[in-house]
All heavy atoms as an XYZ file, in Angstrom:
811
protein
N       0.825     -1.187      0.000
C       0.000      0.000      0.000
C       0.870      1.251      0.000
O       0.553      2.205     -0.683
C      -0.934     -0.040      1.215
C      -1.900      1.077      1.240
S      -3.045      0.938     -0.127
C      -4.320      1.989      0.391
N       1.956      1.236      0.763
C       2.833      2.401      0.819
C       3.448      2.677     -0.542
O       3.580      3.835     -0.946
C       3.925      2.197      1.862
N       3.808      1.620     -1.268
C       4.371      1.789     -2.604
C       3.339      2.406     -3.535
O       3.646      3.325     -4.288
C       4.848      0.454     -3.167
C       5.341      0.502     -4.613
C       6.594      1.360     -4.693
C       5.625     -0.886     -5.115
N       2.105      1.918     -3.465
C       1.051      2.451     -4.322
C       0.842      3.935     -4.039
O       0.724      4.737     -4.958
C      -0.236      1.681     -4.101
C      -1.402      2.257     -4.875
C      -2.611      1.434     -4.702
N      -2.661      0.584     -5.875
C      -3.569     -0.310     -6.096
N      -4.492     -0.530     -5.208
N      -3.569     -1.019     -7.195
N       0.813      4.302     -2.772
C       0.654      5.710     -2.409
C       1.827      6.514     -2.941
O       1.640      7.583     -3.519
C       0.515      5.862     -0.883
C      -0.819      5.255     -0.423
C       0.610      7.323     -0.465
C      -0.963      5.111      1.070
N       3.042      5.987     -2.792
C       4.225      6.682     -3.283
C       4.143      6.898     -4.786
O       4.418      7.978     -5.286
C       5.494      5.900     -2.927
C       6.741      6.510     -3.482
C       7.292      7.630     -2.893
C       7.350      5.979     -4.605
C       8.433      8.207     -3.405
C       8.491      6.554     -5.126
C       9.035      7.669     -4.523
N       3.740      5.856     -5.525
C       3.651      5.958     -6.982
C       2.596      6.986     -7.363
O       2.828      7.821     -8.236
C       3.355      4.581     -7.611
C       3.019      4.711     -9.086
C       4.548      3.652     -7.423
N       1.437      6.973     -6.701
C       0.402      7.938     -7.032
C       0.835      9.358     -6.692
O       0.547     10.294     -7.426
C      -0.911      7.601     -6.329
C      -1.620      6.425     -6.929
C      -2.072      5.393     -6.144
C      -1.828      6.340     -8.299
C      -2.720      4.304     -6.691
C      -2.479      5.257     -8.862
C      -2.924      4.241     -8.055
N       1.534      9.538     -5.592
C       2.048     10.864     -5.235
C       3.063     11.322     -6.273
O       3.045     12.469     -6.718
C       2.667     10.854     -3.818
C       3.439     12.130     -3.542
C       1.578     10.655     -2.776
N       3.935     10.406     -6.687
C       4.937     10.736     -7.703
C       4.258     11.152     -9.003
O       4.579     12.184     -9.586
C       5.865      9.547     -7.949
C       6.869      9.714     -9.086
C       7.896     10.773     -8.711
C       7.555      8.407     -9.396
N       3.292     10.360     -9.454
C       2.588     10.679    -10.698
C       1.847     12.002    -10.558
O       1.898     12.851    -11.455
C       1.616      9.545    -11.091
C       0.731      9.955    -12.247
C       2.399      8.299    -11.451
N       1.165     12.192     -9.439
C       0.439     13.443     -9.224
C       1.361     14.639     -9.248
O       1.051     15.669     -9.853
N       2.513     14.521     -8.607
C       3.486     15.612     -8.612
C       4.014     15.903     -9.996
O       4.145     17.059    -10.398
N       4.292     14.855    -10.730
C       4.803     15.030    -12.089
C       3.754     15.680    -12.969
O       4.041     16.622    -13.715
C       5.246     13.668    -12.682
C       5.499     13.770    -14.175
C       6.497     13.166    -11.976
N       2.533     15.196    -12.891
C       1.482     15.750    -13.738
C       1.165     17.193    -13.369
O       0.934     18.016    -14.248
C       0.224     14.879    -13.665
C       0.375     13.482    -14.263
C      -0.913     12.688    -14.083
C       0.771     13.542    -15.725
N       1.192     17.516    -12.090
C       0.937     18.906    -11.710
C       2.080     19.804    -12.148
O       1.873     20.944    -12.554
C       0.683     19.038    -10.209
O       1.844     18.730     -9.478
N       3.300     19.277    -12.106
C       4.443     20.059    -12.594
C       4.323     20.300    -14.093
O       4.669     21.365    -14.593
C       5.751     19.333    -12.279
N       3.822     19.313    -14.805
C       3.662     19.465    -16.253
C       2.551     20.440    -16.599
O       2.574     21.031    -17.668
C       3.367     18.111    -16.895
C       4.529     17.146    -16.962
C       4.061     15.826    -17.553
C       5.664     17.712    -17.772
N       1.611     20.617    -15.709
C       0.515     21.535    -15.973
C       0.999     22.948    -16.218
O       0.395     23.693    -16.982
N       2.108     23.332    -15.617
C       2.636     24.668    -15.788
C       3.657     24.776    -16.892
O       4.188     25.851    -17.145
N       3.940     23.686    -17.577
C       4.951     23.692    -18.627
C       4.320     23.948    -19.976
O       3.178     23.604    -20.226
C       5.670     22.335    -18.691
S       6.572     21.946    -17.195
N       5.108     24.541    -20.851
C       4.664     24.718    -22.228
C       4.637     23.370    -22.922
O       5.444     22.498    -22.612
C       5.616     25.671    -22.945
N       3.720     23.178    -23.873
C       3.674     21.899    -24.580
C       4.970     21.643    -25.334
O       5.569     22.558    -25.881
C       2.502     22.056    -25.549
C       1.900     23.381    -25.315
C       2.713     24.108    -24.305
N       5.368     20.398    -25.360
C       6.597     20.000    -26.040
C       6.238     19.369    -27.369
O       5.143     18.874    -27.563
C       7.350     18.972    -25.182
C       7.722     19.491    -23.835
C       9.186     19.819    -23.716
O       9.966     19.306    -24.510
O       9.524     20.587    -22.820
N       7.195     19.349    -28.280
C       7.006     18.701    -29.564
C       7.136     17.190    -29.446
O       6.646     16.467    -30.277
C       8.049     19.223    -30.570
C       7.874     20.693    -30.902
C       6.556     20.967    -31.618
O       6.161     20.166    -32.483
O       5.924     21.964    -31.281
N       7.792     16.713    -28.409
C       8.033     15.285    -28.245
C       6.801     14.602    -27.679
O       6.234     15.071    -26.705
C       9.218     15.061    -27.276
O      10.315     15.805    -27.739
C       9.580     13.610    -27.184
N       6.403     13.505    -28.290
C       5.297     12.726    -27.736
C       5.872     11.653    -26.831
O       7.047     11.305    -26.931
C       4.462     12.056    -28.857
O       5.275     11.094    -29.505
C       3.950     13.073    -29.842
N       5.026     11.098    -25.971
C       5.514     10.084    -25.034
C       5.986      8.829    -25.767
O       6.813      8.093    -25.253
C       4.442      9.738    -24.011
O       3.333      9.177    -24.650
N       5.472      8.595    -26.966
C       5.921      7.431    -27.741
C       7.366      7.573    -28.199
O       8.030      6.584    -28.483
C       5.026      7.216    -28.963
C       3.625      6.773    -28.570
O       3.481      6.217    -27.465
O       2.698      6.993    -29.358
N       7.856      8.802    -28.295
C       9.212      9.045    -28.769
C      10.244      9.041    -27.645
O      11.434      9.057    -27.903
C       9.272     10.395    -29.499
C       8.401     10.452    -30.727
C       8.287     11.855    -31.289
O       8.689     12.816    -30.619
O       7.782     11.990    -32.408
N       9.793      9.039    -26.399
C      10.704      9.105    -25.259
C      11.183      7.704    -24.917
O      10.380      6.784    -24.756
C      10.008      9.768    -24.051
C       9.637     11.203    -24.410
C      10.899      9.726    -22.825
C       8.790     11.898    -23.379
N      12.485      7.554    -24.795
C      13.068      6.241    -24.505
C      12.825      5.867    -23.038
O      13.181      6.620    -22.139
C      14.556      6.250    -24.805
N      12.206      4.729    -22.859
C      11.946      4.187    -21.523
C      12.466      2.759    -21.511
O      12.212      1.989    -22.433
C      10.440      4.181    -21.193
C       9.833      5.574    -21.287
C      10.183      3.563    -19.824
C      10.335      6.557    -20.266
N      13.178      2.408    -20.471
C      13.706      1.057    -20.342
C      12.547      0.073    -20.166
O      11.715      0.236    -19.266
C      14.649      0.997    -19.140
C      15.420     -0.301    -19.050
O      14.948     -1.332    -19.573
O      16.502     -0.285    -18.447
N      12.494     -0.943    -21.013
C      11.407     -1.912    -20.941
C      11.414     -2.671    -19.607
O      10.370     -3.136    -19.143
C      11.473     -2.892    -22.109
O      12.669     -3.618    -22.066
N      12.574     -2.784    -18.983
C      12.644     -3.446    -17.675
C      11.943     -2.612    -16.602
O      11.348     -3.161    -15.676
C      14.089     -3.715    -17.284
C      14.837     -4.712    -18.174
C      16.291     -4.826    -17.743
C      14.161     -6.064    -18.158
N      12.018     -1.285    -16.731
C      11.311     -0.419    -15.790
C       9.804     -0.603    -15.940
O       9.074     -0.676    -14.953
C      11.676      1.052    -16.014
C      13.139      1.352    -15.729
O      13.842      0.485    -15.182
O      13.576      2.469    -16.076
N       9.351     -0.695    -17.190
C       7.929     -0.900    -17.450
C       7.495     -2.241    -16.853
O       6.503     -2.311    -16.128
C       7.636     -0.863    -18.963
C       7.955      0.524    -19.529
C       6.170     -1.228    -19.236
C       7.998      0.582    -21.042
N       8.249     -3.285    -17.143
C       7.906     -4.625    -16.651
C       7.886     -4.658    -15.121
O       7.002     -5.289    -14.521
C       8.889     -5.655    -17.197
N       8.834     -3.994    -14.491
C       8.885     -3.963    -13.028
C       7.628     -3.321    -12.450
O       6.990     -3.879    -11.556
C      10.133     -3.212    -12.554
C      10.206     -2.914    -11.058
C      10.250     -4.204    -10.252
C      11.404     -2.031    -10.753
N       7.257     -2.157    -12.964
C       6.088     -1.469    -12.420
C       4.801     -2.229    -12.726
O       3.874     -2.246    -11.907
C       6.027     -0.032    -12.938
C       7.148      0.869    -12.412
C       6.992      2.284    -12.947
C       7.190      0.894    -10.896
N       4.729     -2.864    -13.880
C       3.564     -3.702    -14.199
C       3.471     -4.848    -13.191
O       2.406     -5.104    -12.621
C       3.634     -4.237    -15.648
C       2.629     -5.364    -15.871
C       3.403     -3.113    -16.639
N       4.581     -5.520    -12.965
C       4.573     -6.644    -12.018
C       4.228     -6.197    -10.601
O       3.534     -6.911     -9.865
C       5.914     -7.369    -12.036
C       6.098     -8.208    -13.296
O       5.109     -8.407    -14.037
O       7.227     -8.657    -13.544
N       4.688     -5.023    -10.210
C       4.349     -4.511     -8.880
C       2.849     -4.217     -8.772
O       2.225     -4.506     -7.748
C       5.175     -3.260     -8.554
C       6.644     -3.517     -8.233
C       7.416     -2.208     -8.181
C       6.795     -4.290     -6.938
N       2.272     -3.664     -9.828
C       0.830     -3.400     -9.818
C       0.037     -4.706     -9.795
O      -0.966     -4.819     -9.094
C       0.431     -2.563    -11.043
C       0.835     -1.120    -10.942
C       0.112     -0.399     -9.819
O      -1.083     -0.587     -9.607
N       0.835      0.417     -9.088
N       0.501     -5.695    -10.561
C      -0.180     -6.997    -10.567
C      -0.064     -7.680     -9.206
O      -1.015     -8.330     -8.747
C       0.379     -7.888    -11.673
C       0.068     -7.427    -13.104
C       0.787     -8.309    -14.114
C      -1.427     -7.395    -13.361
N       1.076     -7.525     -8.548
C       1.253     -8.086     -7.207
C       0.282     -7.430     -6.223
O      -0.316     -8.113     -5.383
C       2.698     -7.909     -6.742
N       0.120     -6.129     -6.356
C      -0.817     -5.405     -5.496
C      -2.243     -5.907     -5.723
O      -2.981     -6.155     -4.773
C      -0.736     -3.908     -5.790
C      -1.566     -3.044     -4.890
C      -0.971     -2.852     -3.517
O       0.264     -2.894     -3.375
O      -1.756     -2.679     -2.572
N      -2.612     -6.091     -6.989
C      -3.952     -6.595     -7.308
C      -4.136     -8.016     -6.787
O      -5.193     -8.356     -6.246
C      -4.170     -6.544     -8.821
N      -3.101     -8.838     -6.936
C      -3.158    -10.216     -6.438
C      -3.376    -10.230     -4.931
O      -4.150    -11.029     -4.408
C      -1.869    -10.946     -6.807
C      -1.929    -12.428     -6.677
C      -0.702    -13.112     -7.261
N      -0.332    -12.531     -8.544
C       0.893    -12.068     -8.847
N       1.875    -12.162     -8.003
N       1.133    -11.536    -10.022
N      -2.694     -9.326     -4.244
C      -2.841     -9.251     -2.785
C      -4.271     -8.877     -2.405
O      -4.835     -9.438     -1.456
C      -1.848     -8.242     -2.215
N      -4.856     -7.945     -3.143
C      -6.222     -7.524     -2.839
C      -7.217     -8.651     -3.074
O      -8.169     -8.821     -2.326
C      -6.595     -6.304     -3.679
C      -5.888     -5.041     -3.240
C      -6.220     -3.841     -4.112
O      -7.223     -3.898     -4.863
O      -5.476     -2.855     -4.050
N      -6.985     -9.438     -4.134
C      -7.922    -10.512     -4.484
C      -7.763    -11.726     -3.573
O      -8.743    -12.310     -3.119
C      -7.741    -10.924     -5.968
C      -8.507    -12.182     -6.295
C      -8.164     -9.789     -6.880
N      -6.516    -12.095     -3.298
C      -6.259    -13.329     -2.544
C      -6.119    -13.118     -1.050
O      -6.173    -14.085     -0.285
C      -4.979    -14.018     -3.047
O      -3.852    -13.176     -2.752
C      -5.042    -14.312     -4.526
N      -5.886    -11.902     -0.637
C      -5.641    -11.638      0.777
C      -4.208    -11.915      1.197
O      -3.858    -11.832      2.366
N      -3.351    -12.238      0.211
C      -1.930    -12.460      0.508
C      -1.304    -11.133      0.939
O      -1.760    -10.066      0.524
C      -1.221    -12.997     -0.730
N      -0.276    -11.194      1.759
C       0.374     -9.961      2.201
C       1.022     -9.224      1.017
O       1.918     -9.759      0.355
C       1.442    -10.421      3.189
C       1.172    -11.866      3.447
C       0.315    -12.382      2.346
N       0.551     -8.018      0.761
C       1.046     -7.233     -0.380
C       2.542     -6.974     -0.267
O       3.267     -7.032     -1.270
C       0.293     -5.909     -0.479
N       3.008     -6.708      0.938
C       4.420     -6.395      1.120
C       5.316     -7.562      0.707
O       6.343     -7.375      0.072
C       4.689     -6.003      2.568
C       6.033     -5.333      2.741
C       6.140     -4.651      4.083
O       5.212     -3.910      4.444
O       7.159     -4.869      4.737
N       4.898     -8.774      1.036
C       5.725     -9.928      0.664
C       5.679    -10.178     -0.840
O       6.679    -10.585     -1.440
C       5.318    -11.185      1.432
O       4.054    -11.631      1.036
N       4.532     -9.921     -1.482
C       4.451    -10.067     -2.938
C       5.329     -9.029     -3.635
O       6.005     -9.343     -4.617
C       3.002     -9.957     -3.411
C       2.076    -11.099     -2.996
C       0.643    -10.806     -3.410
C       2.553    -12.421     -3.568
N       5.326     -7.798     -3.119
C       6.199     -6.753     -3.694
C       7.656     -7.133     -3.514
O       8.460     -6.994     -4.442
C       5.924     -5.400     -3.034
C       4.683     -4.723     -3.524
C       4.609     -3.286     -3.047
N       4.650     -3.148     -1.614
C       3.591     -3.135     -0.824
N       2.387     -3.258     -1.340
N       3.709     -2.996      0.467
N       7.998     -7.621     -2.328
C       9.381     -8.030     -2.062
C       9.804     -9.150     -3.002
O      10.954     -9.171     -3.473
C       9.542     -8.451     -0.601
N       8.882    -10.048     -3.293
C       9.177    -11.155     -4.205
C       9.449    -10.630     -5.620
O      10.391    -11.070     -6.281
C       7.996    -12.121     -4.223
C       8.227    -13.359     -5.041
C       7.032    -14.301     -4.975
O       6.450    -14.455     -3.886
O       6.695    -14.856     -6.029
N       8.641     -9.683     -6.079
C       8.851     -9.082     -7.403
C      10.220     -8.425     -7.469
O      10.969     -8.598     -8.439
C       7.733     -8.059     -7.735
C       8.083     -7.229     -8.959
C       6.400     -8.773     -7.940
N      10.557     -7.680     -6.438
C      11.857     -7.001     -6.413
C      12.996     -8.015     -6.358
O      14.009     -7.859     -7.055
C      11.931     -6.040     -5.226
C      11.000     -4.824     -5.299
C      11.059     -4.040     -3.991
C      11.327     -3.935     -6.483
N      12.844     -9.057     -5.546
C      13.902    -10.060     -5.395
C      14.180    -10.789     -6.707
O      15.343    -11.064     -7.032
C      13.526    -11.057     -4.303
N      13.131    -11.081     -7.458
C      13.308    -11.758     -8.745
C      14.197    -10.926     -9.660
O      14.977    -11.456    -10.441
C      11.931    -12.029     -9.403
C      12.065    -12.385    -10.865
C      11.197    -13.122     -8.646
N      14.111     -9.623     -9.524
C      14.913     -8.714    -10.350
C      16.228     -8.299     -9.687
O      16.964     -7.487    -10.222
C      14.095     -7.487    -10.685
C      12.990     -7.801    -11.652
C      12.143     -6.601    -11.927
N      11.294     -6.819    -13.076
C      10.280     -7.667    -13.109
N       9.989     -8.375    -12.050
N       9.549     -7.815    -14.196
N      16.476     -8.831     -8.511
C      17.714     -8.488     -7.814
C      17.711     -7.072     -7.256
O      18.761     -6.448     -7.137
N      16.526     -6.572     -6.919
C      16.390     -5.210     -6.388
C      15.861     -5.252     -4.962
O      15.331     -6.261     -4.518
C      15.407     -4.408     -7.249
C      15.745     -4.224     -8.719
C      14.571     -3.594     -9.455
C      16.985     -3.377     -8.878
N      15.981     -4.125     -4.291
C      15.324     -3.967     -3.001
C      14.515     -2.672     -3.041
O      14.536     -1.943     -4.037
C      16.324     -3.995     -1.841
C      17.343     -2.867     -1.888
O      17.061     -1.807     -2.494
O      18.425     -3.023     -1.313
N      13.811     -2.375     -1.968
C      12.921     -1.213     -1.963
C      13.688      0.102     -2.110
O      13.179      1.047     -2.714
C      12.068     -1.191     -0.697
O      12.888     -1.140      0.446
N      14.903      0.159     -1.607
C      15.713      1.369     -1.748
C      16.044      1.621     -3.210
O      15.947      2.759     -3.693
C      17.015      1.254     -0.925
O      16.666      1.026      0.433
C      17.858      2.503     -1.046
N      16.395      0.571     -3.925
C      16.708      0.720     -5.345
C      15.463      1.111     -6.150
O      15.562      1.866     -7.118
C      17.318     -0.574     -5.890
C      18.706     -0.825     -5.324
C      19.208     -2.228     -5.597
O      18.478     -3.192     -5.307
O      20.344     -2.328     -6.101
N      14.300      0.629     -5.721
C      13.058      1.030     -6.374
C      12.821      2.524     -6.183
O      12.455      3.228     -7.124
C      11.884      0.227     -5.829
C      10.510      0.626     -6.361
C      10.430      0.436     -7.885
C       9.423     -0.158     -5.655
N      13.025      3.008     -4.981
C      12.849      4.438     -4.705
C      13.823      5.259     -5.555
O      13.440      6.285     -6.130
C      13.026      4.736     -3.199
C      13.108      6.229     -2.940
C      11.898      4.107     -2.409
N      15.057      4.801     -5.675
C      16.049      5.502     -6.499
C      15.594      5.536     -7.953
O      15.688      6.576     -8.626
C      17.436      4.849     -6.357
C      17.984      5.099     -4.950
C      18.408      5.359     -7.422
C      19.209      4.274     -4.600
N      15.086      4.407     -8.446
C      14.587      4.351     -9.819
C      13.450      5.342    -10.020
O      13.452      6.130    -10.972
C      14.102      2.934    -10.150
C      13.377      2.781    -11.489
C      14.352      2.945    -12.647
C      12.664      1.457    -11.559
N      12.470      5.328     -9.112
C      11.331      6.241     -9.242
C      11.770      7.698     -9.104
O      11.250      8.573     -9.803
C      10.257      5.891     -8.217
C       9.580      4.536     -8.443
C       8.632      4.230     -7.295
C       8.878      4.472     -9.779
N      12.723      7.964     -8.233
C      13.254      9.323     -8.095
C      13.912      9.802     -9.381
O      13.845     10.976     -9.722
C      14.267      9.407     -6.946
C      13.608      9.447     -5.579
O      12.371      9.630     -5.518
O      14.326      9.283     -4.579
N      14.555      8.882    -10.100
C      15.205      9.278    -11.358
C      14.160      9.735    -12.372
O      14.422     10.651    -13.158
C      16.043      8.128    -11.932
O      15.230      7.118    -12.505
N      12.987      9.148    -12.346
C      11.916      9.597    -13.237
C      11.312     10.909    -12.751
O      10.851     11.711    -13.557
C      10.838      8.517    -13.373
C      11.230      7.430    -14.334
C      11.806      6.245    -13.877
C      11.056      7.588    -15.703
C      12.186      5.248    -14.760
C      11.436      6.596    -16.590
C      12.003      5.424    -16.116
O      12.379      4.456    -17.000
N      11.316     11.136    -11.455
C      10.747     12.371    -10.908
C      11.519     13.599    -11.361
O      10.953     14.685    -11.456
C      10.714     12.296     -9.383
N      12.791     13.413    -11.675
C      13.592     14.557    -12.134
C      13.392     14.842    -13.619
O      13.854     15.862    -14.106
C      15.091     14.321    -11.865
O      15.520     13.169    -12.604
C      15.361     14.129    -10.384
N      12.720     13.925    -14.321
C      12.444     14.095    -15.748
C      10.960     13.829    -15.989
O      10.573     12.712    -16.331
C      13.294     13.133    -16.577
C      14.787     13.360    -16.416
C      15.589     12.371    -17.247
O      15.478     12.445    -18.486
O      16.270     11.535    -16.650
N      10.134     14.845    -15.795
C       8.683     14.648    -15.859
C       8.185     14.017    -17.165
O       7.272     13.195    -17.135
C       8.127     16.061    -15.704
C       9.204     16.828    -15.045
C      10.492     16.209    -15.467
N       8.777     14.372    -18.283
C       8.315     13.806    -19.552
C       8.536     12.296    -19.576
O       7.691     11.542    -20.058
C       9.037     14.447    -20.747
C       8.785     15.937    -20.888
C       9.705     16.789    -20.015
O      10.726     16.272    -19.490
O       9.393     17.965    -19.834
N       9.677     11.863    -19.064
C       9.954     10.425    -19.001
C       9.008      9.740    -18.025
O       8.571      8.615    -18.270
C      11.403     10.170    -18.593
C      12.394     10.444    -19.706
C      13.809     10.025    -19.339
N      13.880      8.575    -19.230
C      14.430      7.925    -18.199
N      14.984      8.576    -17.202
N      14.454      6.605    -18.163
N       8.700     10.404    -16.907
C       7.797      9.803    -15.918
C       6.410      9.596    -16.517
O       5.807      8.530    -16.353
C       7.724     10.679    -14.674
N       5.911     10.594    -17.219
C       4.599     10.473    -17.843
C       4.623      9.358    -18.883
O       3.708      8.526    -18.939
C       4.162     11.816    -18.476
C       2.931     11.633    -19.344
C       3.901     12.841    -17.383
N       5.674      9.306    -19.691
C       5.790      8.255    -20.705
C       5.840      6.878    -20.055
O       5.196      5.933    -20.526
C       7.031      8.486    -21.564
N       6.594      6.752    -18.966
C       6.677      5.483    -18.251
C       5.300      5.039    -17.774
O       4.874      3.908    -18.016
C       7.635      5.598    -17.063
C       7.647      4.406    -16.101
C       8.203      3.163    -16.784
C       8.450      4.743    -14.850
N       4.590      5.921    -17.099
C       3.307      5.534    -16.534
C       2.253      5.293    -17.614
O       1.378      4.456    -17.448
C       2.851      6.541    -15.481
C       3.667      6.413    -14.234
C       4.624      7.349    -13.913
C       3.517      5.324    -13.398
C       5.412      7.203    -12.780
C       4.293      5.168    -12.262
C       5.244      6.116    -11.952
N       2.347      5.985    -18.745
C       1.441      5.697    -19.862
C       1.699      4.285    -20.393
O       0.770      3.542    -20.692
C       1.607      6.718    -20.983
C       1.006      8.059    -20.660
C       1.272      9.098    -21.723
O       2.059      8.849    -22.672
O       0.688     10.193    -21.616
N       2.965      3.927    -20.507
C       3.300      2.592    -21.017
C       2.929      1.498    -20.022
O       2.494      0.422    -20.422
C       4.770      2.542    -21.395
C       5.011      3.416    -22.619
C       6.392      3.364    -23.129
N       6.533      4.346    -24.199
C       7.629      4.994    -24.453
N       8.717      4.766    -23.745
N       7.680      5.869    -25.435
N       3.082      1.786    -18.750
C       2.651      0.825    -17.723
C       1.139      0.639    -17.810
O       0.642     -0.488    -17.796
C       3.075      1.294    -16.310
C       2.384      0.476    -15.229
C       4.582      1.217    -16.161
N       0.422      1.729    -17.938
C      -1.028      1.646    -18.051
C      -1.430      0.858    -19.301
O      -2.337      0.012    -19.242
C      -1.620      3.055    -18.096
C      -3.127      3.074    -18.140
C      -3.676      4.473    -18.120
O      -3.173      5.334    -18.863
O      -4.630      4.702    -17.354
N      -0.759      1.105    -20.422
C      -1.048      0.348    -21.653
C      -0.826     -1.145    -21.437
O      -1.627     -1.976    -21.855
C      -0.165      0.830    -22.812
C      -0.526      2.227    -23.282
O      -1.613      2.733    -22.921
O       0.299      2.831    -23.999
N       0.274     -1.490    -20.786
C       0.604     -2.891    -20.528
C      -0.419     -3.540    -19.602
O      -0.823     -4.673    -19.816
C       1.978     -2.923    -19.903
C       2.924     -3.961    -20.118
C       3.324     -4.402    -21.470
N       4.361     -5.374    -21.343
C       5.582     -5.159    -20.917
N       5.965     -3.972    -20.556
N       6.433     -6.129    -20.842
N      -0.846     -2.794    -18.582
C      -1.861     -3.327    -17.664
C      -3.204     -3.521    -18.383
O      -3.909     -4.491    -18.117
C      -2.031     -2.401    -16.458
C      -0.876     -2.421    -15.458
C      -1.031     -1.279    -14.462
C      -0.774     -3.754    -14.757
N      -3.523     -2.621    -19.290
C      -4.748     -2.793    -20.069
C      -4.673     -4.050    -20.933
O      -5.667     -4.769    -21.070
C      -5.029     -1.554    -20.925
C      -5.536     -0.399    -20.100
O      -6.150     -0.583    -19.060
N      -5.257      0.808    -20.552
N      -3.507     -4.316    -21.514
C      -3.338     -5.544    -22.290
C      -3.488     -6.776    -21.384
O      -4.101     -7.770    -21.783
C      -1.970     -5.560    -22.985
C      -1.808     -4.602    -24.153
C      -0.359     -4.634    -24.660
C      -2.767     -4.946    -25.283
N      -2.922     -6.708    -20.192
C      -3.044     -7.814    -19.229
C      -4.518     -8.048    -18.886
O      -4.963     -9.180    -18.801
C      -2.272     -7.507    -17.943
C      -0.776     -7.574    -18.088
C      -0.256     -8.988    -18.135
O      -0.908     -9.908    -17.617
O       0.837     -9.173    -18.712
N      -5.233     -6.962    -18.691
C      -6.647     -7.045    -18.333
C      -7.454     -7.704    -19.454
O      -8.398     -8.439    -19.214
C      -7.185     -5.640    -18.061
C      -8.503     -5.620    -17.351
C      -8.934     -4.225    -16.932
N      -7.965     -3.628    -16.036
C      -7.394     -2.437    -16.240
N      -7.680     -1.718    -17.289
N      -6.537     -1.956    -15.373
N      -7.037     -7.452    -20.707
C      -7.733     -8.030    -21.853
C      -7.263     -9.457    -22.142
O      -7.777    -10.109    -23.039
C      -7.493     -7.164    -23.092
C      -8.086     -5.783    -22.960
C      -7.623     -4.844    -24.070
O      -6.901     -5.254    -24.968
N      -8.030     -3.596    -23.980
N      -6.253     -9.911    -21.409
C      -5.779    -11.267    -21.559
C      -4.791    -11.472    -22.688
O      -4.598    -12.566    -23.171
N      -4.146    -10.394    -23.108
C      -3.167    -10.512    -24.206
C      -1.765    -10.651    -23.674
O      -1.410    -10.255    -22.646
C      -3.264     -9.282    -25.107
C      -4.606     -9.233    -25.812
C      -4.721     -8.037    -26.738
O      -3.702     -7.475    -27.160
O      -5.858     -7.664    -27.030
């Protein structure tokens, strides 16, 4: 739950910061995002959903996702902080995560 709150706060901060920016010529499709970052955030969201459905401890499911990738929660925070310093990349990342989750929801 704390991770979800952190991610939503990060996204909210990024989007509010972008509200005051002039429009850019670059679209989010043109911004380079590491596919591993997308996969990590998708898996974390799926772990959160699994916890809600099954009643499994969300924290242990998140830890398992991170462990599979050889990461810990500190490294996740560092990764998310790196996107916070580049709002365009953060928006592109979260759009791609959302697209991937929509595909998962449709069973693709």
